[in-house]
C-alpha angles and dihedrals in degrees: 000000000000113000092230091052090046095052090048093051091050089050093053096044088048091052091048094052093045093051090046092050091047093050093048091050091049092050093050095051092047091047091056094049096049116112110206120210120234135180120225090254092055091047092051091047089059097255096125122080115252113230095011130102119256140147123263116198134184141096124307104248113244113254093012102103119103133157130211111245115250096014144068094247113126129187123197139145126248116207138180087203090260102058130020125212123191116233131199121202130176112196139050113316119224117272090242093052112118141134117286093024129111117263135179116202125188117209148089133298108237124216095258094058096263120127111224107207122208093185133019122201120191130202117267104223140007094262096051128093123166112259091234091053095050093047091048090051090047092050092048090050091052094049092047090051091047091048091049090049090054095046110042 
């Protein structure tokens, strides 16, 4: 093989390997930083990772909000109208946070089945529901209807 061709072939192989390695590292880094969205039904069915950060979405259950006196700790329940999941949050809740409204909380599921939120986001107007929350509620309704159809 001609030395120039050999050098050119080695350069091309080296570039392909380098680009492949860089792409692999970038995808690995992105995968670790992605926060997946789960509804309470999916979390309680074991679909959410224990000990890893993820997003919980649903509606704040009416009558479930309480605050610890003398601190910023709040307790409330997020529901998809089929399953409920208790949430703890320490901090200032968004101004638009209220019962019966959509919410997305980012945090970790604790061993006792309580979701410890690091961040809570509330909907921005009365006509808005996050796309993921609407899809989770629709999926829950479909599963419930399917389940009721199988067990009369």
